N, C-alpha and C positions, 0 to 999 in steps of 0.2 A: 470099262464102259465101251461098247462099240459105237461107230459112227451113227447109226440109225437112232439109237437111244439117245445120244447126245443131241441130234437135231430134235427130237421130239420134246426133249426138256428145255431147249432153246425156245419152242414154240411156246411150251407152257409158261416159262419164265416171261415172253412176251406178253402173252395174254394176261398174265397175273399183274404185270406191270402198267397194263394199260386199263386204268380204272374205269374209263367211260365203255371201253369193250367189254370189261367184265360186268358193268351194270346193265350193257344192252344183251348179253349172253342170258343173264338171270330175268331180265325182263321178257325177252322173246321165248326162251325154251318151252313155257307153258303153252304159249300160241303155236309155236312149231309143232308142238306134240300133239294139239287139237287138230291143227291142218293136217299132218302126217297120218293121223288115226282115221280122219275122214276119208283120206284116199286109200290107205293101205290096211287099216285096220290090223289084224293078225294073219294077212295073206300069207298062205304058203309058209306058215311059221315064222315069218318075218316079225319081228317084235316092233311096233311103233317107237319105243323108246330108243332102240338102237338106231332106227331109221332117222329119228329126230335129231341125233347127234350128228350123224352124216350129213344131213340138210342143213343145220346149223354151221358145220364145218364148211360146207359150200357156200354159205351165205357170208361168212367170215372171208373166205377166200375172193367172193365176188364184190363185196362192198365194206368188209369191216363191220357189217352189220348197220350200216348208215343208210337209213331210208331216204336220205336226200341226195345219195351218190349219183352222178351221171358221168358215163364214159365219154371220151371225145367222140366215140363211134355212135352215140345216142343211146346206149342202154342205161335203163332208170332202175332207182331203188335198191331195196336190199339184196334182191335176186338178180339184178342187173339185166332186165328183160329188155329186148327190144320192142318198141311200141306194136309192131307188126306181129310178134311172138305173143305178147300179151293178149292182143286180140283173137288170135288164131286159138290159143289154148281156152281162152274165155267162151269162145263160139263152139268148139270142139266139145268141152266137157260140160257145157251149158252152165257156167259158173255165176253168171250174173254180175259180173264185175264191171266196174266202169271209171276206175281211178288207178292208173299205174303209180302214181305216187302215194297212195294210201299204203302204209307198212303192211298191213294186215292182207288187204287186197294183192299186192305185189309178192308177199309170201305165198299166198294160196296159189296165184298163177304160176310161180316158179315152181313149188312143190307139185302142182298140178301137171305142169310140164314135165318134171322128173317122172312122175306117175305115167304119163301118156308115153314117154320114151321107154320106160320099164316095161310096161305090158307089150309094147311093139316088139321088144328084144325077147321077152320071155317065150313068144311064139317059136323062137329059132334057137336060144339058148337057156331056156327055162331048166333045163338039166343041171346047170351049173350054180354054184353058190352064189346067193343073192348079192354078196360083197363083190363078187367079180362082175355080175350084171350092173352094179351100181357104178363101177369104175368105167364102163362101156357108156353107160347113160351120162355120167359127168363129162367124158370125152366128146359125145355127142352136143350136149349143152353147150359145151365151150367152143367146139370147132365147127362140127357140121353133122347133120343128119346122114343116114345112109353108111355108117361104118360097117354095118352088117354085110352090105353087098360087096364093099371094098375089102373086107378081111374075114369073110364067112369060114373058111377052111381053119384059119388060126383059132377064131373065136370059138368054133364048134369044139375044138380040143381044149378049151379053156386058156388059150395063150392070148394075152393082151399085146398087141404088137405095138406097144409103147414108142419104141425106136422109129416107127413109122408115122408118129404124131408129130405135128409142129412142136417147136421147142416151147411155145407158150404153153400149148396143151399138156405137154410133159410136166412142166412147172406146175400147171393149175391141178394136176392130179396129185403131185407130190405135196402140195399146199394142203389140198383137201386131207389127204391121209394124216398129216401132222397135225393139223386143227383137230381132227376126229379124236386121235389119241390124246391130244392135250385136254379135250372135253372130258374125255373119259376120266383122265387123273383128276382134273377139277371135280368131275362129279362124284368121284370117290373120295373127297375130302381134302385133296392136297392143298385148296385154296381156303380150307377152314369153312366153306359154304358148299351146299349140294344144289346141282341145277334143278335136280326134281324134287 
């Protein structure tokens, strides 16, 4: 078994051993699906069910799906949004949200922010697979806006300049991928239960 598969299985084992995390996954999965469908639908052939797993993986990487999580920098909730980002995306997408600590509102703002980033990036790299665009979305979510202007030549060619990203962002993207594949295995019955 190669190193990559071993890492994925390690994440699956960790997820399955953490009963509270599993309960949160099964609780939040249908909520994330509804929110994802609200923003993405079946846009460009991207299935809301697949995106739901990506966004759940992102939330696990952000907060371990803990709606009470708060970072030392002040990021809040499931999606670890900064209060100014919560206000910005709420105002920009006219979401009508008012409580960053409400789990559903936080997830709505976080996935809405992912959607806003995704739509911005598709103007430039919309010809590339959505999985690639999502990696850029997650890097911007974690690190900074404007990766397009910094790395446009590489990004246009479908090259993710991960070695140019800070270590924290590199690890963040790796964790999201491992959690995503772990969620697929759990969803396919590896845990004895299905997410959907």
